[in-house]
N, C-alpha and C positions, 0 to 999 in steps of 0.2 A: 047937387049936380054942379059939375065944373062948367064955367062959362065958356071956355074955349078948349078945343082939342088940337093937340099937335100930333100929327099922324106921320109915321115914318115906315116905309116898306123896305124890307131887307133885300127884295128882288124887284125887277122891273114889273110894272103893272100895265094893264091894257089901256089903250086909248078909250075904249068903251066905258071902262070903270071911271076914268077921269071925267068923261063927258057926263056920265050919270050923276056924279057928285056935283058937278057944276050946275046941272039942271035943278037940283033939289034946293029950293030956296030956304028950306028950314035948316039944312045942314051947312050949306056954304058959308053963311055969316059966322058960324061958330068954329070954323077951322082956322087955327092960328098958323099951322104949317102943314104942308103936304109934300113929302119928298121921298125920292127913291135913294136908299143908302148903298145899294149894290154890295151887300155883305153876305151872300149865300155861300159861305165857306167857313172853315174853322182853321185858325192858325195853330200849327203844332210846335213851331219854334220860329225864330226870326227869318228862316229860309225854307219853311215848309208849310203846306196847307193841305187839307183834305176837303172833298166835296160831300163827304158823309153818304156815299152810295154803297152801303155795306153789302148789298146783294148784287153788286155789279158782276162779280165773277160768276155767280149762279145764273143771272139773267142773260149774260152775254156768251158764256162758254159752256152752258149745259149741253148734255149729249143730244137732247131734243131741241133743235133750233126753233125759237119762237121769234120770228121777225118783228111782229107787232110789239111784243114786250121789250125786245132788244132796242128797237127804235125809240120807244118811250123812255127807256133808261138813258140812252145817249142824248136825247133832247133835254132831259132834266140836267144831265151832266154838263152839256154845252152851255146852258144858261148859267149854271153856277160858276163854271170856269170863267165865263165872260165877265161876271161881276168882280172877279179878282182884278182883271185888267181895267175895268171901269173905275174901281176904287183907287187903284194905284196910278191911274192916268197913263196907262201904257197901251200902245198899239203894236202888236207883234207881227213879224213875219211868221206865218203858220206853216210849220213843216210837220210831216207825218210819215210813219212807216208805210210804204206802198204795199198793196196786195200783190202777191206773186202766185202764179199758177205753176204747177209742175211742168205742164206742157199745154199747147193750145187746145187740146181736147179735154183738159181738166176744168171742171166748173169751179169758179170762185165762190167760196162759201161766205155766209154772213160774218163768221169769225175773222176771215181774211180781211174784211172791209171795215172792221171796227175803227182803226185809226183814221181811215179815209172819211167815214161817215161823221166821226166826231169832229174832225178838222173842218168839214163843211158846215156843221152845226155851229161851231164856235165862230167861224167866219161870218155867218149870217147874223149872229148876235152882235159881233163887233161892229159891223156896218151900221147897226142901229145905234151903237154907242157914240157914234160920231156927232150926234146931236147934243150930247152932254156938254155943258159948259167946260171949257179948258181941256177937253179931250183932244189928244193930238190927232192931226189929220194925216200924218205920215208915220211910217213904221219907226218905232223907237227901241224895239227889243226883238228877241227871237223866242219862239215857242216850238218845242219838239214834242210831238204826240206819239207815245208808244203804248204797248199793252203788255200784260204779264207774260205773254209768250216769248218776249224778247230774252228772258232769263228765267229758266225753271229752277236753277240751283240756289240763287240768292235767298229765296223765301224759306229754305229748309236747312241750309248749312249752318253750323255753329259759328256765329260772329263773335269775336273775342274782345270787342271793345266794352268799356264799362257800361255804357248806355244799353247796348244790345244784351249784355249778360244780365243786367237788372231786369229787363222786360222778359227775357227768355226763361230765367231760372227762379225768379222770386214771386211768381203769381201775382203780379201787380195788376190793379184795375186802372187802365190808362196810365197816368203818371203818378198815381197815388200809391204810396208805400206805407204800410202799417207796421210799427215797431213798438217795443215795450220800453218805458222809461221809469226810473225810480219814482216812487210815490213821494210827494212833498210832505205827506202826513206820516210817513213811516210805515204805511201799509204795504200791501202787495203791489207789484209793478202795474203801471197803468198803460193802456194802449193809446198810442198817439198816431194820428194820420199826418203825413207830410207829402207835399208835392215836389217831385224832382223836376224842376223847371228852371228857366233861365234867370229867375230872380235870385237863385242860389249860386253865388260865385264859384263855389267849389265844384258844383255840378257842371257849370258852364266850362270850367277848365278841364275837367276829367272825362266828360261824357264820351269823347271820341278817342280817348287814350286806351291802349291795350290794358287789360285787367292787371297784368303784372306791373306795368308802368304806373297805373293808378294806385296800386297798393304801395309801391315804393314812395310815391309822392306824398301819400297820406301819412306814412310814417315820418317822412322828412318834415311835413308841416307840424305834426304833433311834437317832434323833437325841437323844432325851431320855437314853437310856442313855449315849451318848457325853458329853453335857454334864455328867452327874453323876459321871463317872469321870475322875479326874485323869490317870491313865496314858493313857487314850484321848484326852484333850484334848491332851496333849503330842504324841502321834502325829498327831493331827488338825492341830495347828499346823504340822507339818512339810510340810503340803501347800500352803503359801503362800496360805491363804485361799480356795482353790478349793472351790466348793460340790460336795459329794460325793453320789453316787447312793446309793440304799439298798444296792445290792450292795457299793459301796466301804466303806460303814459296816459292813456285815456282816463283810467280810474283816478290817477293822481290829480289830473286837472279838474275832473268833475268834483273832487273834494274841495275845490276852491270856489265858494259860492259867488264871489265877486266877478268871476270870469265865466259864469254859467252861460250867459247869453252868447258870448263869442264862441264858446266851445261846443255848443249844442250842434251846430251844423257839422263841425269837424268830427265830433263823436258819431253822428249819424252815418257819415260816409265811411268811417272806420268800421262800424258795425256791418254795414252793407257789404263792403269789400271782403271782410272776414267770412261772412255768410256765403258769398259767391265762391270764394276760394275753398271753403269747406265742401260745397256741393261739387265743385270740380274734382276734388280728391275722391269723394265718396262715389261719384258716378264714373270715375275713370275717364273724364272728358278729354284729357290731354292726348291719350292714345287714340281715342275716337276722332278727335279733331285733326290729328296728324293724318289719319287714314283718309278722312274726308278731303283734306286739301291735296294729299297725294293723288287721290282719284281725279280730282278736278284738273290737276296739272299733268296728268299722264304718268305719274311716278308709281302708281299702284293699279291693280286690276282685279278681276274676278277672284283669283286665288287668294288675294289678300283679304277680301271681304269674307270669303268662306272661312278662312283661318280665324278671323275676328269673331264670327258667330260661334265657331267651335270652341274657342278659348275664353269667351266672355258671355257665358250664358246668363250671368246676373245683370247684364246691361238692360236698361229700362226699355219697355215696349216702344216708347216714343223715339228714343235714340236709335233703336234698330230700324224703325220705320223710316226715319229721316235718312239713314245711311242707304237704305234700299232705294229711296226716291232719288238720291244723288246718282246712284249706280244706274237706275233706269233712264235718267236723263243722258247718260254718257253711253250706256250699252243697251239700247232699247231691244235689240235682238235677243238679249238674254231673258226677256220676260214674255216671249211668245209661247203660247200653249203651256205644256207641262213644265217648261223651264221656270216660269214665274212661280208656279205653285210649289215646285221643289225648293225654291229660294225662300218662300214664305214659311214652309215647313221647317227648313233649317234654322230660320230666325225665330221659329215658334211664335208667329204672329197670327192673329185670327183673320178670317176671310174679310171682315170689315176693313181691315187695314189694306188689303190688296186693292180695294176700290180706290184708295188714295194714289197708289202706285199706277194703276191702270188709267186713272183719269188724267194723268199727266199728258197723255196723248191728245187730250182736248185743248191743251195749251201749246201744241206743237206749231212752230213757225212752218208755213206750208212749203217753203223752199228747202226745208231740212228733212222732209219725209221721204219715204220710198214709195214709188208708184204702186198702187193696188194694195198697200198694207195698212190695215186699220190701226196697227199698234206701232207704226213707225214714228217715233218722236225722239229727237235729240238735238243737241246744239252742234254747231259746225265743228268739225275736227279734221285733222290731217290723216287721210286714209293710209298714207304711206308709213305712218308710225306704227310700231308694234303695239303700243297702247294708245287708246283714244285720249285726247286732252280737250277739255271744255274751255280752257283758258290758256293763253300764252303767258309765259313769265314776262313781267314788265322789265325790259332791259334798262339798266341805268337807275333802277329804283331799289335801293337796299333797305331791307326791313330790319330794325333792331331786335324786334321781339319775335319769338317762335310763334307759329300759327297765325301770322299776319300777312301771308302771301295773297290770300284770296281778295278779289275785287269784283264788284258787280259789273255786268256788261255796260250799263249806262255810263260808267266812268270812261270807257273807250269812246262811246258815241258822243258824249258831251265834249270831250277833249277835241275830237275831230271837228265838231260843230264850232267850237270856239276858235279853232285855227283855220276855219274855212275849208276843211278837207272832207266834210261829210258828203257822201255820194248823193248827187241830185236825182239819180235814177231810183235808188233805194229809198230816199227820203226827200220827195219833191216838196215844193212850196205851193201852198194854196193861193197865195197872192204874189207870185213871182213878178217883180216889177219890170225887169229888163234882162237882156242877155248877160249883163255884168253881175247878175245876182250872185252867182257862184264863183265869181272871179275876185280879183284883188280889190276892186272898188267896194264891193259889198262887205268883204271881210274887214277892210280898213274902216269902213263907216261904223261897223259894230263896235269898234274899239275907241271911237272918238269920245272925248269928254262930253258929258251932258250939256245941253244948251242951258245958259244961265236962267232963262225965263221959264224953263220947262217945269210943269207941275210935278213931274216924277223925278225929283232930285235924287242924287245918290246918297240916300240915307236909309237906315233901317226903317221899314214901314212902321207907321205909328201903331198898327194893330199887332205888331210883334216886337216892339222895342223893349228890351229888358231894362229894369231899373238899376241905378248905380249902387255901388257898395263901398263902404269905407271900413271894412272889417279889420284891416290891418294885416290880414293873412291871406287875402284873396290873391289870385294869380296875376301878378303884373298888371293890375287894373284892367283886366280884360273887359269888364262891363263898361268902364268909363270910355273906352276907346272903340267899343263895338260899332256905334252908329257913325262916328267920324270916318272910320276906315272906308266905308262904302262910297264916300264922296269922291274919292280919288280913282274910282274904278270905271271901266268901260260899261257899255250898256248891258242890261240884264239878259240872262238866258233862263227861260222857264222850261222845265221838263215835266210832262204829265204822263203818268203811267195808269192805264185803265186796268182795273182788277186788283189793285193793292200794291203798295210799295213796302220796302223793308228798311230796317235801321241801317243796314250797310249802304243802301242807296242814298239815304239822307246824309250819312257820313261822307260819301263820295262827293256830294254836292258842296258840302262845307270845305272839303279838301281842295276841290277844283276852283273854288272861289279865289283862294289865295294863289293857286298855280296859274290860272288864266287871267287874274286881275279883273274878273267880271263876276258880279254877284249871280250865283246859280241858285234858283228857287225850284224846289221839288214839290210837285202837286200830285195827288192821287185820289182815288175813290176812297181809300182807307189806308191806314198804316197797320200792317199785319205782322205779328210775331209768329214764329213757326207753329205753335199749337193752333192759333186762329186760322192760319192759312191751310193747314191740313184738314181742319174741320170743314172749311169752305170747299176744299177740293173734293171731299167725300160727298158733299151735297150736290155735286154736278150730275150724279147719277142716282142719288138716294131720294127717290120721289116720295116715298111713304115714310121716311124717317124724320125724326125731329132733331134739333140741335143737341138736345140732351142725350139722345141715343148715340150721337157721333163724337162726343167728347173723348179725347184720347188721354 
């Protein structure tokens, strides 16, 4: 038996439990430490975390509202979110999407109140956190609470960044990728598991790059490695000046055993990029992706979708379903009654998939529906336009790569919040301190440099800080500068999305961190890739089916 016990709780414990421990004379002398760590969350990268409420979408947005189950889910969620702020020593202004009724005669539903209820729960937990040593007594950052109804398109549209493509197309388990490597004993290839995470400098550089950009950079890295290596140059010279492909370069360097450790990571990403590009070609994703984005920006409509289904019968079931879900978010009236069934027949999709399309109505923002219609669900659009648009083109932002126009709605909201322009009516503050909250005084205070003695200094949090790298071919020492960059920034903005977040939303937070000069941290109940989201969406009305029955 150990003489002393050191006890650490990942979440807050009740006073009753502490009192019970103190009263037990046989236990108390043997306790070396008893502490609350406030760590009820999982870091997904240095600017993202999840509370691991995988069933949040089902519990909160199911077609049969269960207030008791929903409240229990939100209470657990609020406690876990509060531990993020407790561990980082941050005290936020708590803002949330306000519930809206269609008119005074319309009853507000439980779904409408999800952000409001969660904001209240978080606030109650944060008040208790003030007793924690060194916890700030005044607001130090901002928290914006949203739910999945804010953007129905982001979870299903094809996102063209390296990170999103890896998780969407390669059947990864979390961040784990399995690939084959040559056997060291000369036998058949061996399977090897690798984690695509921030300790990998190439992943850190390329994860938010367009897949075409990532492929070009990988080829350049391989070429540069060859040019700087004399042995590789000799082998290269034996090819009679023939220009080599990235694959040729990879095989050449792999033949140099003294450089195997350096080249392993580079070869891994060359392999992944080639596999992704092959899938893009085989599935015709460029054409599909162009149609998806044209729909979102109002440059295509129903006729274009019908033409796609008629001329691309070989398209996969999942890709056709995702296209229909985007269409349903923009043209809900096209899925009423027989119209929806006819579209499903044209796409040759089973009835099971129609559930995913129909269930999008359960994620509808109340302000965007039509009175009296159970299937009215869409994002805001300009009725005066000939074609509906779910996004406005970002003026002044030029994209180098094709299929990179799309952006998630939170990008607009966070940018407005960072500039002090977010509507106080649509997004009120739970702890509004004064009439100047939404004016110049508050906006300016949020951009002030952090106080020198603050426990929440401007650095990458220790729970998500990446390790350094001296590989010689990493991208401009990104890892070495990652933590120091945050010291120069204004106060943090936290965004929490109930019901699952997407890779595009995480990318938007990284992008806005540089643009707003404030660290943007994304939190959610889970990070869902399109297949996961579709499966969860089907469960909103599939009471007697299992997850295995609903896999697409």
